[in-house]
N, C-alpha and C positions, 0 to 999 in steps of 0.2 A: 352566566346568570349570577345575580347576587342572591343572598339568602332569602330576602323578602320575595323575590321573583320565584324562587323554588317552592316556597311554601304556598304561594298563591296558585302556582301551577297544580300542585297536589289538590288544593281545595277546589279547584275548578276541573279536576279529573283529567289533567294533562300531565304528560311526562316531562319533568325537568332534566337537566344534565346530570345532577347529582342528588342523592337522597338528602333532604334538608335535615339539619340537626339543631334542635332547640331544647333548652333545659331549664328546669325550675331550680334556682339556687337559693331560695328565700331562707330556709332554715339553716343552710350552710353559712349564709351571710350573718345570721344572728349569732351563730357559733363563733365566727371570726371576730365579730364585734365584742361579744362577751369575754372572749379569751384574749383580746387585744392582739389579734393576729392579722387584722386587716391592714394591708399596705397603705401608707399615708397617701399615695397618689390617687387612691380611690376615695379617700375621705374628704379631700379638699373641696369638692363641689357639692357635697351632700349637706344641705342646710334646711331642706324642706321637711315637712312632716305630713304623713297621711292622717286621715280621720280615724276616730276610735274604732270604726268598722274593720280597719286593717291592721291594728296593732298586733304584734306577735308574728307578723310576716315581714321581716326586714323593714319595719315601719319607718326607720330613719333613712333608708336608702331607696330613693325613688327618682333621683335626678341623673346628672351627667356622670357621676362616679359609678353608679350602678351600670349604666350602659358601657362605660369604658371598661369595667371589669368583664362584662360579657364579651366585648370585642377582643380584649387581650387574651381571653381564654378560648376564643373561637366558638362561642356558644350563642346561638340565636336566642332572642328574647321574645316571650309572649305572655308570661304568667307571673303574677305576684299577689294574688288574692285581693283584687281591687273591686269593691262594690261602688258604682257611680251614684250613690245616694247616701244621704244622712238620715238616720232614724231619729225621730222627734216624738215627744210624748206631751199630752196635756192632762191636767187633773190627776197626775200621779207623782207622788213623792218618791224619789230614787236616791238612795244613799250608797255611795261607792267608797271603798277604802282599800288600801294595800297594806299588807303586813309583810315585813321582811325580817325573818328570824334565821338568817344564814342562807347558804346556797340552796338547800333543800327545803327552806321554810318561807318561800315567797308565796303569798296568797293574794288573790284578787277577790274581794267580797262585794257582792251587789245585793241590795235589799230593795224590793218594790213594795210600797205601802199602798194597798187598795182598800176600798170600803168593805171588801169581803175577806180581808186578812192580809198577811205579809207573805211574800215569797222571797226566799234567799238562795243564792247560788254562790259556790266557792270554787274558784279555779286555782290549782296549785302548779307551781313551776317545776318542770322536770329538767334536771341538769344534764340528763343523757340526751334529750332531744332538743334542749334549748328552746322550749316552748311551754305554754300553759295547757293543762287538761282539766276537765271537770272532776273535782273531788266530791262536791255535793251538788246534785242537779237541782235546778229551779223547781221542777215539778216532782213531788215525791209521793203524792197520794191523789186519788181521783177527785177528792174534794178541792184540790188545788186548781182544777181545770176552770172553775168559775172565776178565780182570780186571774188566770191566764187570759181568759176571754175578755175580762175587763181591760187588761193591759193592751190587748190587740185592738179593742174598740177605741182606745185612746192613743193609738199609734198612728203617726203619719210620716211621710217621707218627703225630703227635699232633694232635688237634683244636685249632684256634685260632680260636674263634668270636667273640672279644671285639669286634673291629671291626664284624663283621656285625651283632651285636646292637645296638651303639651307633648304627649308621647309620640305622636307622629313625627315630630322633629327630633325628639330625643332618640328614638329607636332608629329612624331613618331606614336604611336598606338592610338592617340586621334583624328583622322580625315583623311581627304584626301587633296590633293593638287589640287587647281582649279585656272585657269587663264581665263581672259576675251578675247573674240574676240571683234571687233568693233560692234556697233549697226548696224541694217539695215539702209540704207540711209534715209528712211522715218523717223524712230525714232530718228536718229541723228538730223534731221531738227526739228521735233516736240518737242523733249525733251530738246535740247540744243541750236540750232542755229536760229530757226525762229518762233517756236510755231505753234499750230494746225491751227489757223485762217489764218496765212500767207500761210501755206502749202496748204490749201483748195483753197484760192484765186489764188495762182500761178498755181495750176493744172488746173483751169478753165480759167484763163485769158491769160496765156502764155504757153500753153501746150508744144510747141516745145522747148522753152527755159528751161522749167521746166524738161522735160524728158531728155534733153541733160545733165542737171546738175545731175540728179539722176544717169544717166548712168556713168558719170565720177566719182561720189562719190563711186559707187559700185566697179568700177575698182580699186580705191585706197584702199577702205576698204578690198577688196580681198587680196591686197598685205600685209596689216597688219594682216589679218586673217591667212594667210599662215604662217607668223612668229609665231603666237600664236599656230597654229596647230602643229608646230614642236618644241614647248617648251617642257620641261620635265613634264609638268602637265598631270595628268591622267584624269582630268575632265576639260571640256572646256565649258564656258557659253557665250551665247549672252545676254548681259545685256539690254534686250529690253525695260524695264520699260513700258510695255504695260498695258493699262487699256481699257476695252471694251467700255466704254461710250465715249472715245476719238477716238479710232481706228475703231471698228466695223468690221463686217464680210467682207463687200465689200472692204474696204481699206486694210484689212489684206490680203485678197485673191489677190488683184491687186499689192500691193506694197511691202509686207513683206514676204508672204509665199514662193515665189520663192527663195529669199535670204536664208531663213531658211532651206528649203529643200536642197539647194546646200551644205550648210556647215554641216548640219546633216550627209549627205552622206559622206563627206570628213572626218568628225570626226570618223564616224563608220569604214571607211576604214583604219583609223589609229589605230583602236582598242582602242579608248578612249571613254569616256562617254560624251554625249551632254546634256547640261542644257540650259534652257531659263528662264528668270526672268519675271514672271507675278505678279506684285505687286499692281494691282488696282482691279477694278470690273472685274468679271470673266464671268458672264452670256453672252452667245452669242459669246464667243471667246475661252474659254478653250478647247472646243471640237475641234475647227479648229486648234488650236495650237498643240494639241496632234497628229493630223493626219499629221502634218509636219514631225513627226517621232522622236521627241526628246526623249531621255531616261528619262529625268527629267523635270517637270515643277515646278519651285521653287519660294518661296516667297509667297505662297498662304495664304490669309487671309479669314477665314470663317466668316459667320454671328455670332454675330450681328454687327461686324465692317465691314466685307465684305458682299457680296450679295448672297452667297450660304451657306446654313447650311452644317456643316461638314459631316452630314449623306448623303448629296446629291452631294458631290463635285466630285465624280467619275462618275456620271451619264452621259452617252454619250461620255465619254473620252475613247480614245483608250485603249484596255484592258491591254497592257503591259507598259503603261506610268506610271512612278513613280511620285507620288504626294508628294511634300516636303513643309512643313509649318505647319499651324494649330493653333498657339497661337498668337493672335494679340499683337503687341508691347505694346499697351496701358495697357494690362493686367498685366504687370510687375510693375505697379505703384500703389500708394495708392488710385487711383480712383476706383479700384476693391478690394473688401475685400479678405482676405485669404481664406475664405470659398468659395466665388464665384470663385476664381482662381482655387482652388483645384477641385471643382466640374466640372469646364469647362475642365481642363486638363484631368481629369479621363474620361470624356465623349469622348474627342478626342482620347484618347488611346483605349477606347472600340471600336470605329469605326475602328481605324487603325489596330487593331488585326484581323480584318476579313480576310485580305489578306496581304501577304508580299509585298506590293507595296507602302508603305508609309514610309516617314522619318519625324519625329517630328522636326519642326523648328519654326521660328518666321515669322509672316506675317507683315511687312517684316524685321523690325529692332526692337531690344530692344531699347526703346526710352529714351531720357534724363528724369531723375527723377525716373528711375527704381531702385528698391531696390536690394541690394546684396542678401539678404536672400530669396527674391521672386524668383530670378534666380536659386539659389541653390535648391529651393523647387522642381523644375521640375525634377531634377535627382532622388530625393527621390520618387517622384510619378511614374516615369518611372520604377524604380527598383521594386516597389511594384505592379503596375497595368499594366505595359507594357510587361509582359511576354506572349509569344504566348502559 
């Protein structure tokens, strides 16, 4: 069987010959490019660009060079942060600029001008992760919610299926084609626009204003999700970025689960596979997420980096839920010895061979500083120890 056949076997609850191994290399690729460590043979075919929605996730690497890199490393391809739609605005003045004050002084500043005031966000570059993170959130006060609603009222989406269409040929038998839906409104606010502290205060201090905002956000997210649903992709992920010490059972049940269930149902009706990204702590939430009905919970990081040992990761989880992950991103660096790495991966494979409900992946990214030969080692271990 080839890699694609193995993954599809697991997605269809059948046993393949070997546990499939697929990994997310996006941030590692950004590190290689930033430090001029990318071998020339992978650069020569990379001339395309993703849309603004995907910048910061190996945005210049989307073509033949990307796939050649995966094949040479023995890594299956499935994920690179691709939203199959473009975000458009009407009647809103948007000013964007970048400041570059040295390696730790790169900033992306965006200002939205609305009839109700200005909203500004600042994202700062981190040289340790080779990515941007919010330094100043767009929403800082409950009074900003009115401005945010105006932005959403004047937001619309256009399909951008070009990359999804090309990927079937680019990926071939080395993986699957996956696109993103939007996050739930709660996680959009928590992860990107406001932060968890503001989210909690808004829900308690101005519940009517807060709930009106969430309702409008969901309406617009649904419009974008419908475009993603109709994309050529066979796999559709909600990139939730959930971590149980931030969200917890009650918030998940109240604010996120209904959105998840709605789109899992629509994805299933479309005969496609539903994924959700759980990349933080899992205790107290992985069970609840599985009962939302997703085919796959992805990005799982077991102990000692995560909070659940690999042997216990399926406990309480819905029986037919596929669990995707297993190797912490840190383990691909010299902070872990080759012997430690090999022993860890062999144990993960031992557990995963118990039932055909696992895909070996990274929890959740191969990180900057990872070694080429360490990544290659996984495929050798899978071929030797991953046979059912």
